[in-house]
MARDREN-632719 format. One line per field, with one value per residue (C-alpha): residue number from 1; residue in three letters; chain; x, y, z. Coordinates in Angstrom, 1 decimal. Example, Ala and Ser with C-alpha at 12.3 -4.5 7.8 and 13.67 -1.06 7.14 Angstrom:
REM MARDREN-632719
n	(1;2)
res	(ALA;SER)
chain	(A;A)
east	(12.3;13.7)
north	(-4.5;-1.1)
up	(7.8;7.1)
//
This chain:
REM MARDREN-632719
n	(1;2;3;4;5;6;7;8;9;10;11;12;13;14;15;16;17;18;19;20;21;22;23;24;25;26;27;28;29;30;31;32;33;34;35;36;37;38;39;40;41;42;43;44;45;46;47;48;49;50;51;52;53;54;55;56;57;58;59;60;61;62;63;64;65;66;67;68;69;70;71;72;73;74;75;76;77;78;79;80;81;82;83;84;85;86;87;88;89;90;91;92;93;94;95;96;97;98;99;100;101;102;103;104;105;106;107;108;109;110;111;112;113;114;115;116;117;118;119;120;121;122;123;124;125;126;127;128;129;130;131;132;133;134;135;136;137;138;139;140;141;142;143;144;145;146;147;148;149;150;151;152;153;154;155;156;157;158;159;160;161;162;163;164;165;166;167;168;169;170;171;172;173;174;175;176;177;178;179;180;181;182;183;184;185;186;187)
res	(UNK;UNK;UNK;UNK;UNK;UNK;UNK;UNK;UNK;UNK;UNK;UNK;UNK;UNK;UNK;UNK;UNK;UNK;UNK;UNK;UNK;UNK;UNK;UNK;UNK;UNK;UNK;UNK;UNK;UNK;UNK;UNK;UNK;UNK;UNK;UNK;UNK;UNK;UNK;UNK;UNK;UNK;UNK;UNK;UNK;UNK;UNK;UNK;UNK;UNK;UNK;UNK;UNK;UNK;UNK;UNK;UNK;UNK;UNK;UNK;UNK;UNK;UNK;UNK;UNK;UNK;UNK;UNK;UNK;UNK;UNK;UNK;UNK;UNK;UNK;UNK;UNK;UNK;UNK;UNK;UNK;UNK;UNK;UNK;UNK;UNK;UNK;UNK;UNK;UNK;UNK;UNK;UNK;UNK;UNK;UNK;UNK;UNK;UNK;UNK;UNK;UNK;UNK;UNK;UNK;UNK;UNK;UNK;UNK;UNK;UNK;UNK;UNK;UNK;UNK;UNK;UNK;UNK;UNK;UNK;UNK;UNK;UNK;UNK;UNK;UNK;UNK;UNK;UNK;UNK;UNK;UNK;UNK;UNK;UNK;UNK;UNK;UNK;UNK;UNK;UNK;UNK;UNK;UNK;UNK;UNK;UNK;UNK;UNK;UNK;UNK;UNK;UNK;UNK;UNK;UNK;UNK;UNK;UNK;UNK;UNK;UNK;UNK;UNK;UNK;UNK;UNK;UNK;UNK;UNK;UNK;UNK;UNK;UNK;UNK;UNK;UNK;UNK;UNK;UNK;UNK;UNK;UNK;UNK;UNK;UNK;UNK)
chain	(A;A;A;A;A;A;A;A;A;A;A;A;A;A;A;A;A;A;A;A;A;A;A;A;A;A;A;A;A;A;A;A;A;A;A;A;A;A;A;A;A;A;A;A;A;A;A;A;A;A;A;A;A;A;A;A;A;A;A;A;A;A;A;A;A;A;A;A;A;A;A;A;A;A;A;A;A;A;A;A;A;A;A;A;A;A;A;A;A;A;A;A;A;A;A;A;A;A;A;A;A;A;A;A;A;A;A;A;A;A;A;A;A;A;A;A;A;A;A;A;A;A;A;A;A;A;A;A;A;A;A;A;A;A;A;A;A;A;A;A;A;A;A;A;A;A;A;A;A;A;A;A;A;A;A;A;A;A;A;A;A;A;A;A;A;A;A;A;A;A;A;A;A;A;A;A;A;A;A;A;A;A;A;A;A;A;A)
east	(161.4;165.0;164.4;161.1;162.6;165.3;162.9;160.5;163.3;164.4;160.8;160.4;163.7;162.8;159.3;160.9;163.5;161.0;158.8;161.8;162.7;159.2;159.5;156.5;154.7;156.0;154.0;155.7;154.5;156.8;155.8;157.5;157.1;158.1;155.4;152.7;153.3;153.1;151.0;147.6;144.6;145.6;149.1;147.5;145.1;148.0;149.9;146.9;146.4;150.0;149.8;146.5;147.9;151.1;149.5;148.7;152.1;153.9;152.0;152.9;156.6;156.5;154.9;157.5;160.3;158.9;158.6;162.2;163.4;161.5;162.9;165.5;165.4;165.9;162.1;161.5;164.4;163.1;159.5;160.8;162.9;159.9;157.6;160.1;160.6;156.9;156.5;159.4;158.5;154.8;155.2;158.0;155.8;152.7;154.6;155.9;152.4;150.8;153.5;153.1;149.4;149.8;152.7;150.5;147.7;150.2;151.5;148.0;147.0;150.1;149.4;145.7;146.6;149.2;146.6;143.8;146.0;147.7;151.2;154.0;155.8;155.9;159.2;160.3;161.2;164.2;165.6;165.3;167.7;165.3;161.8;159.0;156.3;153.7;154.6;154.4;151.5;152.2;149.0;146.9;148.4;147.9;144.2;143.8;145.4;143.0;140.2;141.7;140.4;142.2;141.1;144.2;142.6;145.0;143.8;142.9;145.2;143.7;141.8;142.7;140.9;144.1;144.2;146.4;149.5;147.8;144.6;146.4;146.5;149.9;151.1;150.7;153.8;153.9;153.8;157.0;157.0;157.9;161.0;161.3;163.1;166.7;166.2;165.8;162.5;162.1;159.9)
north	(-73.6;-73.8;-70.9;-72.3;-75.7;-74.2;-71.8;-74.6;-76.7;-73.7;-73.1;-76.8;-76.8;-73.6;-75.0;-78.4;-76.7;-74.4;-77.4;-79.2;-76.2;-76.0;-77.3;-78.8;-76.5;-77.1;-75.9;-75.9;-75.4;-74.7;-75.7;-75.0;-78.6;-77.8;-75.1;-76.9;-80.1;-78.6;-75.4;-77.0;-78.4;-82.0;-81.5;-79.8;-82.7;-85.1;-83.3;-83.1;-86.9;-87.6;-85.4;-86.9;-90.4;-89.7;-87.9;-91.1;-92.7;-89.5;-89.3;-93.0;-92.3;-89.2;-91.1;-93.8;-91.2;-89.6;-93.0;-93.7;-90.4;-91.0;-94.5;-95.7;-99.4;-102.0;-102.2;-98.5;-98.1;-101.1;-99.6;-96.2;-97.8;-99.9;-96.8;-94.8;-97.6;-98.0;-94.2;-94.0;-97.2;-96.5;-92.8;-93.5;-96.1;-93.9;-90.9;-92.9;-94.3;-90.8;-89.1;-91.9;-91.2;-87.5;-87.9;-90.2;-87.7;-84.9;-86.7;-87.5;-83.8;-82.8;-85.3;-84.3;-80.6;-81.3;-83.2;-80.6;-77.6;-79.4;-79.0;-81.0;-81.1;-79.7;-78.8;-78.3;-74.7;-76.1;-77.6;-74.3;-71.4;-68.9;-68.8;-66.4;-66.0;-66.8;-70.5;-70.8;-73.1;-73.5;-71.6;-73.8;-77.0;-75.8;-75.0;-78.5;-80.1;-78.3;-80.2;-83.6;-85.7;-88.7;-91.0;-91.3;-94.0;-96.8;-100.0;-102.8;-105.7;-108.7;-111.0;-114.6;-117.7;-119.1;-119.1;-116.7;-118.1;-117.6;-119.4;-122.3;-125.4;-126.5;-129.6;-132.7;-134.5;-138.0;-140.8;-142.8;-146.1;-149.2;-150.8;-154.4;-156.6;-155.5;-152.2;-148.6;-146.8;-144.0;-141.0)
up	(170.9;172.0;174.5;175.9;176.8;179.0;180.6;181.3;182.9;185.0;186.2;187.1;189.0;190.9;191.8;192.9;195.0;196.7;197.4;199.0;201.2;202.7;206.3;208.0;210.5;214.0;216.9;220.3;223.8;226.8;230.4;233.7;235.0;238.6;238.9;236.9;238.9;242.4;242.0;241.4;243.3;242.8;244.3;247.3;247.8;247.5;250.2;252.5;252.0;253.0;256.0;257.2;256.7;258.5;261.5;263.6;262.7;263.7;267.0;267.7;267.1;269.2;272.1;271.8;271.8;275.0;276.6;275.7;277.1;280.3;280.9;278.4;278.5;275.7;275.5;275.0;272.6;270.5;270.6;269.4;266.6;265.6;265.5;263.5;261.1;260.5;260.0;257.5;255.6;255.4;254.4;251.8;250.1;250.2;248.9;246.0;245.3;245.4;243.3;240.8;240.6;240.2;237.7;235.5;235.5;234.8;231.7;230.6;230.9;228.9;226.1;225.9;225.8;223.0;221.0;221.6;220.6;217.7;219.2;217.8;221.1;224.6;226.1;229.7;230.6;232.5;229.3;227.2;227.3;225.8;224.4;223.7;226.4;223.7;223.8;227.6;228.4;232.2;233.2;230.9;232.3;235.9;235.1;233.5;236.5;238.8;237.1;237.6;240.5;241.9;244.7;247.0;249.2;249.6;248.0;250.5;250.7;248.8;251.1;251.0;252.3;253.7;257.5;259.3;261.0;264.4;263.3;261.6;263.8;265.0;263.3;265.4;266.3;264.8;267.4;267.8;265.9;267.8;266.8;265.7;268.2;268.6;266.7;267.6;267.7;265.1;264.9)
//
């Protein structure tokens, strides 16, 4: 009996330690974000949208530049600066909006892929020193991004019932009040 009890304790200890040393299964995917983000159909559509939207603004700026070169006056310089400002401001805002839309879809695709494949995490290739090609999921992410569709049409500005400044009537000037005897008239 004295020998069985220590053997039983040793067996329990070994089983306990081996259970503690078991690590949970970690499944990792690695993606080349730069390639997956730009080398897909959605990114190509986004670029085409930006080019199409910028074309009339760029033509307007080029026409203003040519007019300024032909006859440099305050008016032509101001027109050129205005056209360039409109081009830069509009395109910067639209580029940020479009990149935000594509980025949101990219993150959605990554998260859906992670869940579908039972991955614990997805790492960026740029943040990894070395990895096996078997964990590279870039092609799968590009294929998933190719299936995503986004409407890049700019939302219309909200319509209000308030009159525009041009349509609003000018405030009428109040008539001058007559002053009591010996006093000044006031408006």
